[in-house]
C-alpha positions as CSV (number, residue, x, y, z in Angstrom):
1,M,85.6,-22.6,-24.2
2,A,84.8,-23.5,-20.7
3,Q,82.6,-21.2,-18.7
4,F,84.0,-19.8,-15.5
5,D,83.0,-21.9,-12.5
6,P,83.0,-20.0,-9.2
7,R,83.2,-23.4,-7.3
8,R,86.6,-24.1,-8.7
9,Q,89.6,-23.7,-6.4
10,P,91.4,-20.4,-7.2
11,T,94.6,-20.7,-9.1
12,R,97.7,-19.6,-7.2
13,L,99.4,-16.6,-9.0
14,A,103.0,-15.8,-8.2
15,P,103.5,-12.1,-7.1
16,H,105.7,-11.3,-10.1
17,L,102.8,-12.1,-12.5
18,L,101.2,-8.9,-11.4
19,T,104.1,-6.8,-12.6
20,T,104.2,-8.5,-16.1
21,A,100.6,-9.0,-17.0
22,A,100.2,-5.7,-18.7
23,A,103.3,-6.1,-20.8
24,V,102.3,-9.6,-22.0
25,T,99.0,-8.4,-23.4
26,V,100.3,-5.2,-24.9
27,A,102.6,-7.0,-27.3
28,L,100.0,-9.4,-28.6
29,L,96.8,-7.3,-28.9
30,A,97.5,-3.6,-29.0
31,G,95.6,-1.9,-31.8
32,R,92.8,-4.6,-32.1
33,A,89.3,-3.8,-31.2
34,Y,88.3,-5.7,-28.1
35,E,85.2,-7.9,-28.0
36,P,83.1,-9.6,-25.4
37,A,85.0,-12.6,-24.0
38,K,84.3,-15.6,-21.9
39,A,86.4,-16.5,-18.9
40,E,89.0,-19.2,-19.4
41,E,91.0,-21.3,-17.0
42,V,94.7,-20.4,-16.5
43,P,97.0,-23.3,-17.6
44,V,99.6,-24.3,-15.1
45,I,103.0,-23.3,-16.3
46,T,106.5,-23.8,-14.9
47,A,108.8,-21.0,-13.6
48,A,111.0,-21.5,-16.7
49,Q,108.0,-21.1,-19.0
50,M,106.9,-18.0,-17.2
51,D,110.4,-16.5,-17.5
52,S,110.3,-17.2,-21.3
53,L,106.9,-15.6,-21.7
54,E,108.1,-12.6,-19.7
55,A,111.1,-12.2,-22.0
56,Q,109.0,-12.5,-25.1
57,A,106.4,-10.0,-23.9
58,F,108.9,-7.3,-23.0
59,A,110.7,-7.8,-26.3
60,A,107.5,-7.4,-28.3
61,A,105.9,-4.6,-26.1
62,G,108.3,-2.0,-27.5
63,A,106.3,-1.7,-30.7
64,P,102.7,-2.8,-30.5
65,Q,100.9,-2.7,-33.8
66,G,99.5,0.7,-34.6
67,L,100.3,2.1,-31.1
68,T,103.2,3.7,-29.4
69,A,105.0,1.8,-26.6
70,P,102.9,1.9,-23.4
71,E,103.6,4.8,-21.1
72,A,103.4,4.4,-17.4
73,I,101.0,7.0,-16.0
74,P,100.5,7.2,-12.2
75,V,97.0,8.4,-11.1
76,Q,95.7,9.7,-7.8
77,I,92.0,10.0,-7.1
78,R,91.1,13.6,-6.4
79,R,88.6,14.9,-3.9
80,G,85.0,14.5,-5.2
81,E,86.3,12.3,-8.1
82,S,85.1,8.8,-8.9
83,F,87.4,6.0,-9.9
84,E,86.0,6.1,-13.5
85,D,86.8,9.9,-13.6
86,A,90.3,9.3,-12.5
87,V,90.9,6.6,-15.2
88,R,89.4,9.0,-17.8
89,R,92.2,11.5,-17.0
90,T,94.7,9.2,-18.6
91,G,93.3,10.1,-22.0
92,V,91.1,7.0,-22.7
93,T,87.5,7.3,-23.8
94,S,84.6,7.5,-21.5
95,E,83.5,4.1,-22.7
96,E,86.8,2.5,-21.9
97,A,87.0,4.2,-18.5
98,S,83.6,2.8,-17.7
99,A,84.6,-0.7,-18.8
100,V,87.7,-0.5,-16.6
101,A,85.6,0.6,-13.6
102,A,83.1,-2.2,-14.2
103,T,86.0,-4.7,-14.3
104,V,87.5,-3.5,-11.0
105,A,84.0,-3.4,-9.4
106,G,83.8,-7.2,-10.1
107,A,86.3,-7.7,-7.2
108,F,86.3,-4.5,-5.2
109,D,83.7,-2.1,-4.0
110,L,84.6,1.2,-5.7
111,A,82.6,3.1,-3.0
112,D,85.5,2.2,-0.6
113,L,88.0,4.1,-2.6
114,R,88.9,7.5,-1.1
115,A,90.6,10.6,-2.4
116,G,94.3,10.3,-2.3
117,L,94.4,6.6,-3.4
118,K,97.1,6.0,-6.1
119,F,97.2,3.5,-8.8
120,E,99.4,2.8,-11.9
121,T,98.2,2.7,-15.5
122,A,99.9,1.7,-18.8
123,I,98.5,3.8,-21.7
124,A,99.3,3.4,-25.4
125,K,98.5,6.0,-28.1
126,P,98.0,5.7,-31.9
127,R,101.2,6.1,-33.8
128,D,99.7,8.4,-36.4
129,G,98.3,10.7,-33.7
130,R,94.7,10.1,-34.7
131,G,92.2,8.3,-32.4
132,D,92.0,7.7,-28.7
133,A,94.5,6.3,-26.3
134,R,94.0,2.8,-25.0
135,L,94.5,1.4,-21.5
136,I,96.8,-1.6,-21.7
137,G,97.1,-2.3,-18.0
138,L,96.3,-1.0,-14.5
139,T,97.6,-2.0,-11.1
140,M,96.0,-0.9,-7.8
141,R,96.9,-1.9,-4.2
142,T,93.7,-2.6,-2.3
143,G,95.2,-3.5,1.0
144,P,98.5,-4.0,2.8
145,A,99.1,-7.4,1.1
146,S,96.5,-7.4,-1.7
147,Q,96.6,-6.0,-5.2
148,L,94.4,-5.9,-8.3
149,T,95.7,-5.9,-11.9
150,V,93.6,-5.1,-15.1
151,S,95.1,-6.2,-18.4
152,R,94.1,-7.1,-22.0
153,S,93.5,-10.7,-23.0
154,F,94.3,-12.3,-26.3
155,D,90.9,-11.2,-27.7
156,G,91.3,-7.6,-26.5
157,A,88.9,-7.9,-23.6
158,L,89.7,-6.6,-20.1
159,R,90.9,-9.2,-17.6
160,L,91.1,-8.8,-13.8
161,R,93.5,-10.6,-11.5
162,S,93.7,-10.2,-7.8
163,L,96.4,-11.5,-5.4
164,E,96.7,-11.6,-1.7
165,E,100.3,-12.3,-0.8
166,K,101.5,-14.5,2.1
167,V,102.4,-12.4,5.1
168,A,105.0,-13.8,7.4
169,H,105.6,-12.8,11.0
170,E,109.2,-12.3,12.0
171,T,111.3,-10.9,14.9
172,V,114.1,-8.7,13.6
173,V,117.5,-8.0,15.2
174,L,119.2,-4.9,14.0
175,K,122.7,-4.2,15.1
176,G,124.8,-1.2,14.0
177,D,126.9,1.8,14.8
178,V,125.7,5.4,15.1
179,E,126.9,7.4,12.2
180,R,125.2,10.8,11.5
181,S,122.5,10.1,14.1
182,L,120.9,7.1,15.9
183,S,117.6,7.7,14.0
184,S,119.1,7.8,10.5
185,S,121.4,4.9,11.3
186,A,118.5,2.7,12.5
187,R,116.4,3.6,9.5
188,E,119.2,2.7,7.1
189,L,119.2,-0.7,8.7
190,G,115.5,-1.2,8.1
191,A,113.8,0.1,11.3
192,T,110.4,1.8,10.7
193,S,109.7,5.3,11.8
194,G,107.5,4.0,14.7
195,I,110.3,1.8,16.0
196,V,112.8,4.6,15.7
197,R,110.5,6.9,17.7
198,A,110.0,4.3,20.4
199,A,113.7,3.6,20.7
200,S,114.5,7.4,20.8
201,R,112.0,8.0,23.5
202,L,113.4,5.1,25.5
203,F,117.0,6.2,25.2
204,A,116.2,9.8,25.9
205,T,115.2,8.8,29.5
206,K,118.9,7.8,30.1
207,F,120.9,9.8,27.6
208,D,121.1,13.3,26.3
209,M,120.7,12.3,22.7
210,Q,122.7,15.2,21.4
211,R,125.6,15.3,23.8
212,D,125.9,11.8,25.2
213,I,125.8,9.8,21.9
214,R,128.8,9.8,19.6
215,A,129.6,8.3,16.2
216,S,130.6,4.6,16.4
217,D,128.5,4.0,19.5
218,E,126.9,0.6,19.1
219,F,123.1,-0.1,19.3
220,T,120.8,-3.0,18.9
221,L,117.0,-3.0,18.3
222,V,114.7,-6.0,18.4
223,F,111.1,-5.8,17.2
224,D,108.3,-7.7,15.5
225,R,107.1,-7.1,12.0
226,E,104.9,-8.5,9.3
227,I,106.4,-8.9,5.8
228,T,105.1,-10.0,2.4
229,E,106.6,-12.6,0.1
230,A,108.0,-9.8,-2.0
231,G,109.9,-8.4,1.1
232,R,107.6,-5.4,1.7
233,V,106.9,-4.5,5.3
234,V,103.2,-4.5,6.0
235,A,103.3,-3.6,9.7
236,A,105.8,-3.2,12.6
237,G,105.0,-4.6,16.0
238,D,106.4,-3.7,19.4
239,L,110.0,-2.8,20.2
240,L,111.0,-5.8,22.4
241,Y,114.6,-4.9,23.2
242,A,117.0,-2.0,22.8
243,E,120.6,-1.5,23.7
244,L,122.8,1.6,23.4
245,R,126.3,2.0,24.7
246,G,126.0,-1.2,26.7
247,R,122.8,-0.2,28.5
248,T,120.0,-2.8,27.9
249,F,116.2,-2.4,27.9
250,Y,113.8,-5.4,27.9
251,R,110.1,-5.0,27.2
252,F,107.9,-6.7,29.8
253,Q,104.3,-6.3,31.0
254,P,103.9,-7.2,34.7
255,A,100.7,-8.9,35.8
256,G,97.9,-6.3,36.3
257,A,99.9,-3.5,34.6
258,K,98.0,-1.5,32.0
259,E,100.9,-1.4,29.6
260,A,104.3,-2.9,29.0
261,Q,107.4,-1.2,30.5
262,F,111.1,-1.6,30.1
263,F,113.5,-3.2,32.6
264,D,117.2,-3.8,32.8
265,A,118.7,-7.3,32.9
266,E,118.1,-7.6,36.6
267,G,114.4,-6.7,36.4
268,K,114.7,-3.1,37.5
269,N,112.2,-0.7,35.9
270,L,114.1,1.8,33.7
271,R,111.3,4.3,33.5
272,S,112.7,7.6,34.9
273,A,110.5,10.2,36.6
274,M,111.9,12.8,34.2
275,M,113.6,12.6,30.8
276,R,117.0,14.3,30.4
277,T,115.7,16.7,27.7
278,P,112.3,17.3,26.0
279,L,113.9,17.2,22.5
280,Q,115.2,14.1,20.9
281,S,117.1,16.1,18.4
282,F,118.5,19.7,18.4
283,R,121.5,21.5,17.0
284,R,123.0,22.7,20.3
285,V,122.3,24.3,23.6
286,S,122.4,28.0,22.7
287,S,121.9,29.4,26.3
288,N,122.4,27.6,29.7
289,F,120.7,28.4,33.0
290,G,122.3,31.4,34.7
291,F,123.3,35.0,34.1
292,R,123.8,36.1,30.5
293,T,123.6,39.2,28.2
294,H,120.1,39.1,26.7
295,P,120.4,38.9,22.9
296,I,117.6,41.4,22.3
297,S,117.7,43.9,25.3
298,G,121.5,43.8,25.6
299,Y,121.2,43.8,29.4
300,K,122.8,41.2,31.6
301,K,120.1,39.3,33.4
302,M,119.2,35.9,34.8
303,H,118.3,33.3,32.2
304,Q,115.9,31.0,34.1
305,G,115.9,28.1,31.7
306,I,117.8,26.3,28.9
307,D,117.6,27.3,25.2
308,F,117.9,24.5,22.6
309,A,118.6,25.7,19.1
310,A,116.5,23.5,16.7
311,G,114.6,23.8,13.5
312,T,111.1,25.1,13.3
313,G,108.7,22.2,13.7
314,T,111.0,19.9,15.7
315,P,108.7,17.8,18.0
316,I,108.8,18.6,21.7
317,V,107.8,15.7,24.1
318,A,106.6,15.7,27.6
319,P,109.6,14.7,29.9
320,A,107.2,13.0,32.3
321,D,103.6,12.2,32.9
322,G,101.5,15.2,33.8
323,V,98.6,17.6,33.2
324,V,98.6,20.6,31.0
325,V,98.2,23.8,33.1
326,E,98.6,26.4,30.4
327,A,98.6,26.4,26.6
328,R,98.4,30.1,25.5
329,R,100.1,33.2,24.3
330,W,102.3,34.8,27.1
331,G,104.2,38.0,26.3
332,G,107.8,37.5,25.2
333,Y,107.5,33.7,25.5
334,G,105.2,33.7,22.5
335,N,103.2,30.5,22.3
336,W,103.6,29.1,25.8
337,L,103.0,25.7,27.4
338,R,103.2,24.6,31.1
339,I,102.8,21.1,32.4
340,R,102.4,20.0,36.0
341,H,104.2,16.7,37.0
342,A,104.5,14.7,40.2
343,N,106.6,15.6,43.2
344,G,106.0,19.4,42.9
345,L,107.7,19.6,39.4
346,E,106.4,21.7,36.5
347,S,107.9,22.2,33.1
348,G,107.5,25.2,30.7
349,Y,108.1,25.7,27.0
350,G,108.4,29.0,25.1
351,H,108.5,30.3,21.5
352,L,106.4,27.4,20.2
353,S,105.3,27.3,16.6
354,R,102.2,25.2,17.5
355,Y,100.8,22.7,20.0
356,G,100.5,19.0,19.7
357,S,97.2,17.4,18.8
358,G,94.6,17.8,21.6
359,I,96.9,19.8,23.9
360,R,94.9,22.2,26.0
361,A,94.6,23.1,29.7
362,G,93.4,20.1,31.7
363,Q,94.7,17.5,29.2
364,R,96.6,14.6,30.6
365,V,99.9,13.8,28.8
366,S,102.3,10.8,29.1
367,Q,106.1,10.7,29.1
368,G,107.4,10.9,25.5
369,Q,104.1,12.2,24.0
370,V,104.5,15.0,21.5
371,V,103.1,18.2,23.1
372,A,104.4,21.0,20.9
373,Y,106.8,22.0,18.2
374,V,109.8,24.3,18.1
375,G,109.2,27.8,16.8
376,S,110.3,31.5,17.1
377,T,107.2,33.2,18.4
378,G,107.4,36.1,21.0
379,A,110.8,37.8,21.8
380,S,113.0,35.5,19.8
381,T,116.0,35.9,17.4
382,G,115.5,32.5,15.7
383,P,113.8,29.1,16.1
384,H,114.6,27.5,19.4
385,L,113.0,26.0,22.5
386,H,113.1,27.9,25.8
387,Y,112.7,25.1,28.5
388,E,112.1,25.8,32.2
389,L,111.6,23.7,35.3
390,W,110.0,24.6,38.6
391,R,110.1,22.8,41.9
392,N,107.4,23.9,44.4
393,G,106.9,27.2,42.5
394,Q,110.6,28.1,42.2
395,R,112.6,28.0,38.9
396,I,115.5,25.5,39.0
397,N,118.2,24.5,36.6
398,P,116.8,21.7,34.4
399,A,120.3,20.2,33.9
400,G,120.6,19.6,37.7
401,V,117.4,17.6,38.2
402,K,118.1,14.2,39.8
403,T,115.5,11.5,39.0
404,Q,114.9,8.1,40.5
405,E,114.2,4.9,38.5
406,G,111.3,2.6,39.2
407,S,111.1,-0.4,41.6
408,E,112.4,-3.9,40.9
409,L,110.3,-6.9,40.0
410,S,109.9,-9.7,42.5
411,G,108.1,-13.0,42.9
412,A,106.0,-14.3,40.0
413,D,106.6,-11.1,38.0
414,L,110.4,-11.6,38.3
415,A,110.1,-15.2,37.2
416,A,108.0,-14.3,34.2
417,F,110.4,-11.5,33.3
418,R,113.4,-13.9,33.4
419,A,111.6,-16.3,31.0
420,E,110.8,-13.4,28.6
421,K,114.4,-12.1,28.9
422,S,115.7,-15.6,28.0
423,R,113.4,-15.8,25.0
424,I,114.6,-12.4,23.7
425,D,118.3,-13.3,24.4
426,R,117.9,-16.5,22.3
427,I,116.4,-14.5,19.4
428,I,119.3,-12.1,19.5
429,A,121.8,-14.9,19.6
430,A,120.1,-16.5,16.5
431,G,120.1,-13.2,14.7
432,G,116.3,-13.1,14.5
433,Q,113.3,-15.4,14.2
434,K,110.8,-16.2,11.5
435,R,107.3,-17.7,11.9
436,P,104.9,-19.4,9.4
437,A,102.8,-17.3,7.1
438,L,99.8,-15.6,8.8
439,Q,97.6,-16.1,5.7
440,Q,97.6,-18.1,2.5
441,A,97.9,-16.3,-0.8
442,S,94.7,-16.6,-2.9
443,A,94.0,-15.6,-6.5
444,D,90.5,-15.3,-7.8
445,G,91.1,-16.9,-11.2
446,L,90.5,-15.0,-14.4
447,R,87.4,-12.8,-14.9
448,A,86.4,-11.3,-18.2
449,A,84.7,-7.9,-18.7
450,R,82.8,-7.0,-21.7
451,G,84.6,-4.3,-23.7
């Protein structure tokens, strides 16, 4: 048998081989003692031959000689546990767990594995109930587009295969109607959580997401993403375009700007000085600004803010750039937060369950950043956000604040914006755009591990 030659070009393995490797070897060798084996070259087979082998393997895998049918056992590495220890918990012997670890170590540094990592195993047990369980296969994802599979060969030895899938770059155009909510509707169409958050923050600068948006309102999202051959999204890029109720937002970064911004079709900056609300989702406005009967004291008094009924833990975002002035406990307000903005404006938030990461007095925050979470601390009858606004030290009605949009592009920036707008419009008209693969798939050939 030919010895393994590391100079040989790696054999290309189709992604679906990984999911069937364990089943193929189970049927043929379960129950036999495995022996040291030499590496062998993988013969080139056609897709039809592969399908035939797959069918035979699955048919035979149901009753391997002397062993029960393999059972899929998911494993998660625990804190302070090694990969070998985790494999041992499937019921195999220490010697077998050690052999599996040595096999995987041939292609991946086990020191890089961290607590929480998950992998799948296929374990068969003796039919008579006597003896140890045997590992028939193991699959572990080692990166966004890479995977290792351990399986049994024809002589019972462990074999290792690794695959790095092709990753294509594409620009996606999602169009739909709002049903239960914009967020859920966008996710059902394939938008990632990051894209949904970016779109929600953007729309919240122009719309009250609870009261302005209705079912059947149309929306469009355009964004980049990286996707594997198998159709699994590896990463999502930037939101390039968003449209809601006929209002359009184009992403563009002017020369000299630190970050990209969003503009309308004419090149007018759509960034508002203040968002309409600091919550992207809430049940209802439970109390408006003005006189009311206090729900706890029973007295009629001025309510100097707006109360938003929302579930505990609902994220609260900064409605504008600013600096945190206070983040502390304050009487009936419970956990309290106050942020100073431009133009003499300050915003306040009461009854918080907790603060956002890094939020403390003196911390700078940006519009749309999560600064706290809804709670029911202090004098509160249930989870809600009490939201206040001050102008030059005087409380004002948050619903009545008028904000101005940014300036318009001109000169070279306007010309560059128009070119970018045309590119995005062409992508939308075409229904999306795909680009060549970013990396080529590579398989490392077959490696043998001594049993």
